[in-house]
SEROLO-146443 format. One record per residue: residue in three letters; z, x, y of N, C-alpha, C, CB in turn. Coordinates in steps of 0.02 Angstrom, whole numbers, plus 50000, padded with zeros to 5 digits. Glycine has a CB too. Layout:
<rs>
ALAZXYZXYZXYZXY/...
</rs>
This chain:
<rs>
MET497584844650948497774851650940497784853450866498474853050972/GLU497474859050848497434861050778498124863050752496934866750768/PRO498314860750693498974862550665499034870150655499094858850599/GLU499644872450658499784879550648499644881550576500514881250667/ARG499304887150567499174889950501499724895050485498474893250497/ARG500024894450427500544899250407500284903550350501194895450384/VAL500324910150360500074914850310500624919750292499444918750337/ALA500734920650227501214925650202500824931450173501704922550149/ILE501014937550191500684943650166501204947550126500394947950226/ILE501064948650062501534952250019501464959750032501404950649944/VAL502034962950045502054970250057502334973549995502484971950121/ASP501914977049959502114980249896502544986349910501494982149855/ASN502244991549940502604997749953502564999250028502315003649911/PRO503104998250066503064999050139502815005850162503744997750169/ILE502995011250126502785017950146502025018250149503055023250098/ARG501705015350099500975015650095500635009950132500765015450022/ASP500925003950130500554997850149500734994750216500654992850097/LEU501334996150242501594991950296501154992050359502284994050314/THR500974997950384500614998250448499944994650444500505005550469/GLY499574995650390498934992250382499014984750378498584994650320/LEU499554982350347499664975150342499934972250407500154973650285/VAL500284976250447500464973950514499834972950555500944979150549/LEU499344977450547498714976750582498354970350560498264982850570/LEU498364968850495498074962650470498434956550498498094962450392/ALA499104956850500499494951250527499324950150601500244952550518/ALA499234955650638499054955050709498374951750717499064961950743/GLY497894953650673497234950550675497274943150661496774953850625/LEU497694941150614497784934050600498134930450657498184933050535/ALA498614933850689498964930850746498474929450803499534935450770/GLU498004934150814497504933150866497054927050851497064939350873/ARG497014925150788496634919350768497044912950766496324920450700/GLY497674913450789498094907550795498564906350737497684901650803/ALA498574910850687499014909850630499704912850644498704913050567/THR500204910150610500864913150609500944916650542501434907650619/CYS501074923150544501104927250483501814929250468500664933350490/HIS501954929950404502584932850382502434938450333503034927450349/LEU502684944450348502644950150304503234949550255502654956950343/VAL503084949050191503584947250140503694953150093503354941050101/PRO504314955650087504444960950038504304958549967505174963450044/MET503944962549930503714960449864504294958849817503274965749833/HIS504834962849820505364961949770505804955849782505794968049769/VAL505684952249837506024945849848505514940349863506544946349906/GLN504894941349839504354936949859504444929749837503704939649832/GLU504724928449779504764921649755505204917249799505024921549683/GLN505814919549812506264915549854506014915149926506964918349853/GLU505704920449949505434920350017504874915350024505194927350037/LEU504404915349977503834910749981504064903549973503314912549928/ARG504544902449930504814895649923505114893349989505354895449867/SER505444897750023505764896050086505264895050142506264901350105/LEU504754899350145504284899150201503744893750193503944905850208/ALA503594891850131503074886750117502434888250156503334879750136/PRO502124894050143501514895850180500904891850158501374903250173/ASP500414891250202499774888150184499344892850144499404885850246/ALA499414899350156499014904350120499464910350106498384906550161/VAL499334913650049499694919750031499184925150015500174918449970/VAL499274931050045498874936850029499264940849977498714941150093/LEU499054940449914499384943949859499134951049854499284940249793/ASN499574955549835499404962649831499034964449767500024966749836/TYR499014960049719498594960649659498674954349618498784966949617/LEU498274953849564498324948149518498354951049448497724943149526/ARG498964952349425499084955649361499544951349318499384962649372/PRO499644953149255500104949249213500804948749243500154952349145/THR501014953849281501694953949308501804948549361501844960649337/ASN501284946549398501394941249448500984934949432501204943749518/LEU500774934349369500404928349349500804921949357500184929049277/PRO501444921649336501824915449346501854913349420502534916349319/LEU501954918249464501974916649535501294913949559502164922849576/ALA500754917049538500094914649558499984907449535499544919149529/ARG500194905949474500124899049448500514894149492500374898549375/GLN501124896049510501544891549550501244890549620502244894349556/LEU500964895749648500644895049714500054890249710500414901849740/LEU499644890949658499074886549651499294879349638498624888949594/ASP499824878449599500094871749587500334868549652500664871949537/ALA500584872849698500834870249763500274869549814501374874949790/GLN499654870649793499064870149836499084875149893499014863049864/VAL499344881049878499334886749925498684890649913499964891349916/ALA498324892249965497714896349959497924903549942497284896050024/VAL497664906149887497844912849864497254917549877498034912849789/VAL497374922749916496874927949931497124934449901496744928650008/ILE496714937849862496904944149831496644949949873496634944649758/LEU497104954149896496924960349930497294965949894497114960150008/ASP496964968949846497294973649801497494979949837496834975349742/THR498094982349823498324988549854498014994749823499084988949850/GLU497714994049764497434999749729496724998249705497875001749669/GLY496324995649750495644993649731495114998449754495494986949757/GLY495285004749764494805009549790494465013549735495145014249837/VAL494395020049745494065024249696494485024449633493945031449724/LEU494165022649577494525021649515494235025949459494515014349494/GLU494625026649406494375029949345493725026649323494905029649288/SER493695020049326493105016049313493245008949334492885016349237/PRO492735005049354492854997949369493174994249311492214994649390/ASP492964996049250493244992649191493994993849185492894995049128/ALA494224999849207494945001249205495324996549251495085008549224/TYR495024995049309495334990049354495354983249320494934989649421/GLY494814981449287494784974949253495324974149202494114974049221/ARG495524979549169496054979149118496734977749149496084985549078/THR496814978849214497444977349247497484970049269497544981949307/LEU496914966549274496904959649296497174954949243496194957549315/THR497444949349266497644944249218497024941549182498024938549253/SER497114939749120496564936949081496534929349086496624938949008/ASP496964926349126496984919149134496394916749176497654916849166/ASP495884913949142495284911849177495424906349228494764909549127/GLN495874901949211496014896349256496324898649322496484891349221/VAL496784903449318497084906049379496574909849420497684910649362/ARG496174914049387495664917749424495184912949459495274922549377/ALA495004907549425494544902649455494854899049514494314897649403/GLY495524898649515495864895249570495964899349632496514892849546/VAL495844905849627495934910349685495424908549740495844917849664/ALA495674908149802495234906449858494744912049874495644904749920/ALA494974918249868494534923949883494824930249853494434924749960/TRP494374934549832494544941349810494224946149860494304942849736/CYS494644949649898494394954449948494314961249915494884954850010/ALA493714962749895493574969149862493484974549914492944968549817/TRP493734980549899493684986049946492964988049959494074992049921/GLY492554988249906491864990549915491404987149865491834998049907/PRO490744987949875490254984649831490264987249760489564985349860/GLU490464993449749490474996149681490924991849636490715003449681/LEU491534990349660491994986349622491834978949626492714987649646/GLY491644976649686491494969549696490924967149653491344968149768/ASP490374970849652489794968849613489944969149538489194973349629/PHE490324974249518490514974749448490944968849428490894981449434/GLY491424966949472491864961349456491494954749448492384960649509/VAL490984953649489490584947649482490194947749417490094946849542/ALA489874953449401489484953949340489924953249278489124960649338/ALA490544955749282491004955349225491334948549219491544960749232/GLY491244944249269491534937549266492254937149287491474935049197/TRP492514942349322493204941849346493264936349398493434948549377/PHE492814936449447492794931449499492064929549512493134934049565/SER491954923749541491264921649556491014925149619491234913949566/ARG490364924849630490074927749690490364924349752489314927049689/GLU490504917749748490774914149806491484916349821490754906549793/GLN491864918149770492554920449781492584927549808492954920049717/THR492084931549793492094938749807491824940249876491694942549755/VAL492244943749916492034945749983492164953349989492424941750040/ILE491674957050009491744964350018492024965550088491064968150007/THR492634967950092492974968550157493194975550175493564964050157/GLY493304979850125493674986050140494424984550139493454988950208/ALA494834989550152495564988850150495854990550218495864993450096/PRO496284986250246496554987350313496904994050323497034981950330/ARG497214996750270497585002950282497115008750299498005004750221/PHE496485008450280496015013750297495735012950368495455013950247/ASP495885007350400495705006650471496065011850513495874999650496/LEU496635014350488497035019050526496705025950532497715019850494/TYR496165027050494495795033250501495225032750551495525035350433/ALA495125026750579494565025650627494855024250696494105019850604/ASP494465025750746494665023950814494615016450822494215027550867/PRO495055013250860495595016450900496245017250863495715012450961/TRP496275015050799496915014450764497205021150743496845010050705/ARG496795026350737497065032750715497575035450766496505037850705/ALA497515033350829498015035350879498695032450861497805032950949/ALA498705026450832499335023450810499625027250752499235016050791/ALA499205029250704499445033150647499745039750670498875034350598/LEU499415042950718499685049250744500335048150782499175052550790/ASP500365042650820500975041050857501555039950809500865034850901/LEU501435036150756501965034850708502155041150670501755029450659/ALA501665045550659501815051950626502265056250670501175055750610/GLU502155056150735502585059950782503305057350777502325059350854/VAL503375050850771504045047850768504395049850704504005040250774/THR504025049550648504355050550584504425057850564503975046850531/THR504015062250590504045069250569504355073950621503355071650551/GLY504345071850683504575076350735504095082050747505245079050718/ALA503485081450721502995086850726502745087450798502395085650679/THR502545093450816502235094650881501485095550871502555100750916/PRO501085093950922500365094150913500085101050894500035092050976/ASP500425106550914500155113050899500425116150835500295117750956/GLU500845112450800501115114950736500585114750682501735110850715/GLN500515120050644500045120150588500395117750526499745127150578/LEU500065113050492500385109650436499925109850375500545102350455/ILE500195112050319499855111650254500195105950216499895118450214/LEU499805100950199500075095050164499875095450090499805088450197/ILE500375094550047500255094449975500455087549949500665100049937/ASN499975084049920500095077249894500115077349818499545072349919/SER500655074849790500705074349717500545067349695501415076449692/ASN500415066549630500205060049604500395059649530499435058949614/PHE501055059549517501295059749448501795054149434501625066549434/PRO501595047849446502075042349440502265040549369501805036349473/ILE501905042949319502085041249250502625045849223501465041549204/VAL502575052249237503095056949214503685057049262502795063949207/ASN503585054449323504125054649374504155047949410504005060449424/PRO504275042449374504245035849406504835034549452504215030449353/ARG504685031149507505205029749557505585023349542504885029249625/PHE505255018449513505545011849508505765010049437505065006749532/SER505695014649390505915013349321506025020049287505395009049282/THR506175019949222506225026049184505545027649152506775025349129/VAL505475033849129504855035749095504745031349034504875043249074/GLU505275029948997505205025948937504995018748954505875025848898/ALA505305015949006505125009149025504405008849051505605006549079/GLU504195014149086503505014449110503025014449051503405020849153/GLY503175018248999502755018448940502715011748905502995023648893/GLU503285008448897503295001948865502874996848904504014999348859/MET502914997048971502534992449012501784993749006502744993049085/LEU501575000049006500865001649001500574999548933500755009149012/VAL500975000448880500744998448814500734990848808501205001448759/ARG501254987548832501324980248824500834976448869502034978048840/ASP500794978348933500424974248982499714976748995500804974149046/PHE499574983148983498924985849003498524988848946499024991049055/GLY498754987848884498354989648826498324997048812497684987148835/TRP498765001148840498765008248824498995009248752499215012148873/THR498755014548721499035016648657499635021248670498505020248612/VAL500075021748621500645026248628500385033448636501115025748567/GLU499855035048600499575041848604499315043348675499005042748553/ARG498995038548706498745039648774499325040648823498315033648797/PHE499845036748815500425037548860500745044448851500955032048846/GLU500845046548788501165052948776500735058748802501295053948701/ARG500075058148795499625063248821499665063448898498895062048798/THR499655057648929499715057349002500365060249026499645050049027/ARG500895058548992501555061249009501565068849005502095058248963/GLU501265071548952501265078748943500865082248998500975080548874/VAL500265079549013499835082749063500145082249132499145079549063/GLN500405076349149500715075649215501325080149223500915068349227/GLY501705081049169502275085549173502065092749190502655085549107/GLN501525095149157501275101749172500995102049243500745103849121/SER500635096849263500345096749331500885096849384499915090449339/LEU501415093249372501975093149421502255100149430502525088349397/ARG502385103549375502655110349379502165115049414502835113049309/ASP501525114449398501025118849429500965117649504500355117949396/LEU500985111349525500905109949596501515112149636500785102449607/VAL502105111749606502705114549638502625122049648503345112949597/SER502355125549598502235132749604501745134249660501975135549538/VAL501225129949666500745130749721501095130149788500195125549715/ALA501545125349794501905124249857502305130449876502375118249852/HIS502655133449828503045139549842502585145249862503465141449780/ALA502025145949827501565151449842501285150849913500995151749791/LEU501085144849932500805143849999501345144850053500515136750005/ALA501945142550041502475143350090502645150750101503105139550069/ARG502625154650048502785161850054502225165750088502915164749985/SER501615163350083501045167450104500745165550172500515167050054/HIS500935159850200500605157550261501125155550314500135151550246/ARG500965157350376501395155550432501235148450455501315160750491/ALA501445143750416501325136650430501875132650396500615134350405/THR501965126650419502435122050386502085119050326502675116550435/VAL502405119450268502125116550206502545110450189502135121850147/VAL502215104750186502545098450170502305096050102502405093050224/TYR502775095050056502625092249990502795084849993503035095949933/ARG502295080749982502385073449988502255070149920501915070550043/PRO502775067249889502665063749825502285057249835503335062349791/HIS501945055149783501615048549782502145043249796501265047249713/PRO501955037749830502455032449845502815029749784502115026849880/PHE502505030249724502825027649664503185033149624502315024249619/GLU503265039149656503635044549624504345044949650503275051249635/ARG504785047649609505475048749627505545055349665505935048649564/ALA505715054949729505745061049770506315065649749505835059249844/GLU506865062749724507455066749706507305071949653508005062249682/THR506805070649611506615075449559506425082149590506025072749518/TYR506125081949649505865088049681506385091949721505285086249725/GLU506945088849736507425092149780507635099049754508045087849789/PRO507845099749691508015106549668507405111049657508405106149604/LEU506825107949644506225111849630505915115149691505715107549596/LEU506055112349750505735114849811506215118749855505455109049850/GLN506795120649828507265124749865506995131749873507955124849830/GLY507155134849930506955141849940506645143150007506475143949886/PRO505985143350011505645145150074505855140450131504885145050066/PRO506045143150189506275138850244505725134450274506585143050298/ASN505095136350263504535132450291504255127450241503985137150314/LEU504595126450183504375121650133504835115550136504385124850062/HIS504535109750145504925103650155504685098050110504885101450229/LEU505155094250084505015088250045505075082250092505505087549984/ARG504535078550101504545072850148504155066950118504265074850216/ARG504405060950130504025055050110504025049750165504315052150046/ASP504335051050221504365046050274503685045350307504905047850326/GLY503555039450334502925038250369502345037350321502775043850416/GLY501795034650347501205033650306500835040150295500745028550339/VAL500475040550239500105046650224499555047850275499805046350153/ASP499295042450306498765043250356498975047750413498555036450383/GLY499585046750439499825050850494499915058150474500475048250520/TRP500165059250413500245066150388499565069550381500615066150321/ILE499075066050353498415068950344498095070650412497965064250304/LEU498145065950459497855067150525498185072950561497895060850567/ARG498805074450544499165080050576499045086650541499905078650577/ALA498765086450479498715092450438498125096850457498675090450365/SER498195103250441497635107950446497275108450379497875114950467/ALA497615106950324497325106950258497725102350214497305114150228/VAL497395099150165497715094750117497575097450047497465087350124/VAL498105098750009498045101249941498225095649894498495107549929/GLN497795094149846497895088749798497475090149737497715081749830/ARG497565086049685497165086949624496915080149601497575090449568/SER496265078849612495945072549592496345066549616495885072349515/CYS496455066449682496855061149713496445057949769497525064049741/THR496565051549781496205047949834496325051149902496415040749835/THR496885054549911497015057749976496505063149992497715060649977/ALA496145065649942495585070249958495055066749998495285073149892/ILE494905060549979494405056650016494665054850085494215050249977/GLU495305053050089495605051450154495595057550200496325048850144/ALA495725063450172495705069450213494985070750237495955075550172/ALA494505070150193493805071250212493585066350266493335070650152/ILE493805060150260493655055050311493935057250378493955048250291/SER494515060550377494865062550438494605069150466495595063150425/GLY494155072450430493905078950452494385084550436493785078750525/VAL494835083450388495315088550367495105091350300496045085650364/PRO495055097950291494845100750226495325098750170494805108350231/ALA495035096150116495415094650056495275100150005495245087550027/LEU495815102849976495735108349928496005106149860496095114749953/SER495625107849808495815105849740495965112049698495255101749707/PRO496595113349681496765118949637496555117249565497525120649640/ARG495985119649544495675117349483496045119249420494975119949479/TRP496485124249424496855126149364497435121349350497125133249372/VAL497615117149398498125111949386497795106449345498425109149454/PRO498065104749286497725099849244497745092849273498035099749174/ALA497215088949259497185081949280497085077649218496625080749332/VAL497435072149214497355067649157496645065149154497855061749162/VAL496405062749211495705060549218495465063249285495635052749215/GLU494915066849285494645069449348494305063849386494155075349335/MET494495062949449494185058149492493585061549524494675055349546/ALA492985059849500492385063349522492295062949597491775060549486/ALA492415057049626492305056249698492775060749738492405048949719/ALA493395061549716493875065849751493665073249745494585064849723/GLU493445075149686493245082149676492625083849716493135083549602/ARG492165079049723491535080249759491645081649833491075074249751/VAL492185078949862492305080049933492835085349945492515073549967/SER493065088649892493575093849897493255100749893494105093049843/PHE493605105749922493415112649912493735114949847493635117249973/PRO493345116549795493645118549731493945125549737493115118449675/CYS494535126349708494865132849707495035134449634495525132749752/GLU494695139549608494765141149537495365145549522494135144549512/SER495685148349574496265152649564496715152149625496045160049552/ILE497315154649618497785154449674497525158949731498495156749652/GLU497175164349713496895168749765496375165049806496595174949733/MET495945161249773495435157449809495755152049853494945154249761/LEU496295148949827496645143949867496935147149930497205140749826/HIS497245153049924497515156449983496965157850034497865163049962/GLU496395160150010495845161850055495605155650093495255164850016/ARG495535150150058495275144150091495795140850135495035139250039/VAL496425141350117496945138850163496955142850227497645139150129/ALA496885149450221496875153750281496285151850326496825161150261/LEU495695150450297495115148350336495255141650370494495147750292/ALA495565137050333495715130450361496205131050419496005125850307/LEU496705135450414497185136350468496855139150531497755140950446/ARG496315142950521495955145650579495405140950603495645152450560/GLY495325135250569494815130450588494115132550569494835129350661/GLU494055136850517493415139650498493145137050432493465147150495/LEU493485132050403493275129450338492905122850350493875128450290/GLN492255122950345491845117150360491475114650298491345118750416/PRO491415108050289491075105350230490325106650232491205097850224/SER490025107350174489305108250169488955101450179489105111350100/ASP488305101750188487925095550193487985091350130487185097050208/LEU488045094750073488115091250009488765087350007488075096249951/VAL489305090350032489955087050034489935081150083490505092050053/ARG489615082150140489565076650188489195070750159489205079050252/GLN488665072150122488285066750091488695063350037487625069450061/ALA489075067249999489505064349947490035059749978489855069949907/LEU490305061850035490805057650069490495051150094491115061450128/GLU489915051550124489575045550149489435040650091488925047450185/ASP489205043450035489055039349977489685036049950488715043449922/THR490235039849947490865037149921491125031549965491395042749917/ILE491095032550031491325027350077490925020950068491275029850150/GLN490265021450065489855015550059489975011849993489115017450064/ARG490075015649939490155012449873490845009549863490005017449819/TRP491355013149885492045011349866492455008449923492385017349839/PHE492275009749986492685007650043492305003150092492955013650079/THR491675001950081491244997950125491075001850189491584991250143/ALA491585003050230491495006850292492185008850318491095002750346/ILE492225014550349492845016550385492695015450458493055024150369/ASP492745009250480492545007350548493105004050588491945002750544/GLY493705003950560494265000850596494254993250596494275003250666/GLN493814990150557493734982950560493864979350494493044981250583/ALA494124982950443494264979650379494784974050389494524984750328/HIS495284975250431495794970050442495484963750473496354972550487/GLU494964964750515494614958950545494244955050490494114961350599/ARG493924958650445493554955250392494024951450345493144960350351/VAL494594954450328495074950950286495364944850322495644955750264/ALA495524945650387495804940050425495304934250428495974942350497/ASP494664935850436494154930550436494144926750369493464933550451/VAL494204930550315494204927350248494804922650241494214932750193/VAL495394925050260495994920950253495934914450293496614924950276/MET495694915050355495624909150397495094904350370495464911150469/ASP494554907250343494004903150317494194899550253493394907450306/ARG494624902650211494764899850145495424896150142494774905450095/SER495734894850199496374891150198496374885950253496974896050207/GLU496864881450251496934876450303497674874750311496534870150286/ALA497844872250370498534870350384498694863850347498654869450460/ASN499294863550320499514857650283500044853850322499804859750215/ASP500124847550305500684843750332501324847150309500664836250309/ARG501764848850357502334852950341502814849750291502714854550404/ARG502974843450300503454840150256503174839850184503624833050282/THR502544837650178502244837050112502194843850078501554833850117/HIS501974848850117501874855550088502534858850070501484859950136/THR503044857650110503704860350094503944857650027504204858550149/ASN503854851450015504064848549951503664851549893503974840949952/ARG503014852649904502604855649851502844862649834501874855749871/CYS503084866349883503284873349873503974874249844503244877049938/ARG504334868749833505004869249805505004872049733505344862449805/GLY504424871749700504384874149631504204881449625503894870049594/ILE504154885049680503964892049677504554896249654503704894549745/GLY504444900949610504964905549589505444902549540505334908049648/ASP506084904449546506584902249497506814895149507507174906849499/ALA506494891549555506674884649567506194879849534506714883249642/HIS505814882149484505304877849454505564873549397504734881949430/ASP506214874349379506494869949329507164867349354506574873549262/VAL507484863049315508104859849337508654864949350508344854749286/VAL508724869749304509244874849312509114879049373509294879349249/GLY508484880949383508304884949442508444881349506507584886949439/ARG508274874949510508404871149571509144870549584508084864249566/ALA509534869849531510264869449539510544875949567510604867749472/LYS510294881649542510524888149567510354888949641510204893849527/VAL509744887049660509544887649730509984883249774508804885649739/GLY510124877249750510544872749789511244875549798510584865949756/LEU511524878449746512194881449750512194887449797512444883449681/LYS511674891449795511644897449837511694895749911510994901249824/ARG511424889949929511424888150000512134887050026511014881850011/HIS512614886049980513304884750001513744890949995513594879049960/LEU513454896549973513834902749969513844906150037513524907449917/PRO514374909850052514374913750115513784918550116515044917550123/PRO513484919550174512894923850178513004930850151512664924450249/GLU513624933650160513724940450138513684940950061514404942950162/LEU513854935450025513794935549953513074935149930514194929849923/ARG512634932849975511924932549960511554938549988511614926049986/ARG511944943650011511654949850036511194948650096511274953449981/LEU511404944250140510984942450196511294943750264510794935150191/ARG511904946150265512244947650328512434955050331512864943250338/PRO512544957750391512754964750396513394966050356512874966650469/GLY513464972050333514034973950292513794978150233514414967750267/PRO514224979250183514034983350125513404980750090514604983650076/ALA513364974050083512774971250049512134972550089512864963750038/ASP512194972150155511604973350197511394980750193511744971450271/LYS511884985250188511724992250180511344993450115512364996550182/ARG511554989850062511194990549998510474988150006511544986549943/TRP510374982750045509694980250056509284985550093509694973650096/ARG509554988350147509174992950188509014999450151509564994550252/SER509425001050100509285007050061508845005650000509945010250038/ALA508674999249990508234997549934507565000949942508144989849929/GLN507265002749886506675007049888506065003649917506525009549820/LYS506054996949917505464993449944505654989150004505144989149890/ALA506224990450033506434986550091506094989150155507204986750099/PHE505994984550202505794986450270506134981650318505014986350278/SER506174983550380506554979750428506104976950482507104983950459/ALA506374972350521506014969850580505874975550629506414964250614/GLY506324980450632506214986150675505624990350652506834990450676/ASP505534991150586504954994750561504304991350581504994995450484/VAL504294984650576503694980850594503574981450669503764973450573/ALA504104980750709504024981150782503774987950804504694979650816/LYS504014993250772503785000050789503035000750775504175005350749/ALA502814998450716502104998850698501694994650745501994996750626/LEU501934988650761501554984150805501484987050875501904977350808/ARG502004990050901501964993250967501444998750968502634996050989/ALA501445002950916500955008450913500245005750908501105012950853/LEU500145000450871499474997550863499244994350928499464992350807/ILE499694990850962499504987751026499334993051077500084983351052/ASP499724998451080499585003851127498935007451112500165008851128/ALA498755007751047498165011551028497525007551035498235013850957/GLY497545001051024496934997251018496864991851070496894994250952/HIS496514986651049496344981151095496684974751073495594980251099/LEU497264975351041497624969351020497914965651080498184971250971/ASN497974959251072498284955051123499014957151132498234947551104/ARG499204958851193499884961351205500414955851200499924964651273/ALA500184949651192500664944151182500884943551109500364937651205/ILE500594947551064500814947350994501514950350989500314951250948/ARG501944946750955502644948750948502844948550874503104944350990/SER503394951750859503684951350792504424949750799503584957850752/ARG504694946550748505414944950747505624943750675505574938650792/PRO506264944450660506494942750592506414935250580507234944850583/ALA506224933450520506174926350503506874923250506505864925450433/ASP506904917050527507544913450530507434906150514507874914350599/ARG507904901950533507874894950513507254891350539508484891350537/ARG506974893750594506364890550620505784891050570506154893750686/ASP505834895750524505294896950476505414893450409505214904350464/GLN505994890250403506184887750338505794881650318506914886150336/GLY505584881550255505314875550226505814872750177504634876750192/ALA506084877050135506574875050085506924881150059506234871150026/GLY507464880150022507794885749989508294889250034507284890749966/LEU508294895850032508804899750066508774898850142508734907050048/ARG509354899150173509384898250245509184904650283510074896150266/PHE509244910250251509084916550283508564920150240509724920950294/THR508114923750273507584927050236507544934350256506914923550247/ARG507134938150218507034945150232506344946550262507124949250169/SER505944941450271505274942250297505284943450372504844936150281/VAL504724945850398504654947150469504034943450495504594954850484/GLU504134939550547503574935650575503184939850625503844929250609/VAL502524938950624502074941650675501644935850699501624947650648/SER501674934550764501294928850791501164929950865501684922150779/LEU500764925650893500574926250963501104923051006499894922950975/GLY501424927251047501914924651095502574922751066501634918851129/SER502734924951004503374923150975503884928550988503304921850900/GLY504504926650990505044931450994505064935351058504994936150937/ALA505444940951056505514945051115505224951851102506254945651135/
</rs>
């Protein structure tokens, strides 16, 4: 009997990433693997505890370079599936976010590039070898293709309370530098200068432009809400602070600030999507929903691919006209726009065919193998803060603390965990898995459950990860 394969999948931002990664975990479960969806902000202790045979990392940047080194030292197969590897300012801009450590890059089992534009550039630039590079697409975009789009719509119904006949205008913002969710503006600037080679002048210019864009897009939201008999939803980027918008969007009763649920479900429910040089323009076009670009709103860098598939609006009057057409179902893309969309998909996304998760699952299974549990558990003891004597001592002491002091049991500490900005629960995974099983052709024996002592290799007795496997749990 072939040994069980254990795969850990890092979940960076649950709002954006969770459903697509649940689909990937289900694909791996169908191939006989046991998967754990691991919250990124506790990834080190979780991975040390789970001792996986393979880890799907959400990127390979200076910020997680120490972790990548430790995984490779522990003989864990590392597969890179970047959360932001799609349409970019330029492939070279993506390269500047990668770690410059040649040895770590050479140790990666596979780099799953979203499309040939980035994959071929990465090989030519020497980021990864041709053997390491596999063009797969990204699982989260599977939700725009049948049969999975039914799951996205189902989850959107749950999270929005929307009815099928409600007309919805969706406005997507993208200003994470001037309005960061996980740090301050100043800390964001220091990180971009220190880790990504930005100049102070570039940061200050970006901050200034995004500040003006934010104010202009809020004005657009108010204008649309006042002028159209439709629900207007303003949705901040997952890395933006929603609280900033609460006082700015007060007023019209049909204007709402929402960030719950994946953007895929919101787009599929919308009659029109308003954005400015944002990837959601491409996602809307893929979904058959008109994307509108208010051209007077400034953009730090214009994303040519997004603008090519959007209806340009040079004034607020033109935007009103085109929104009205979209609400009546009369705004249709030209042949030129359709060709631009097809070209963009082929170059940057490979295909929107609902099978990217299958391609990634095949790569993970092909590039990893099951290890002897006892031996591999010992190798993984050095992951995270347990890689030195002091770290190991801290981990050992933690095991003897009451669970509530380690924020692992219900109570005030558990409430703090559940309100954490990147937390997700076993219930969130189960909800997504049910919708995917109902929508597609997944094996109905796939189950999810919270990780517990059965999953332990070393370290903490309780974890925050969620298992997805064939026939596990209830």
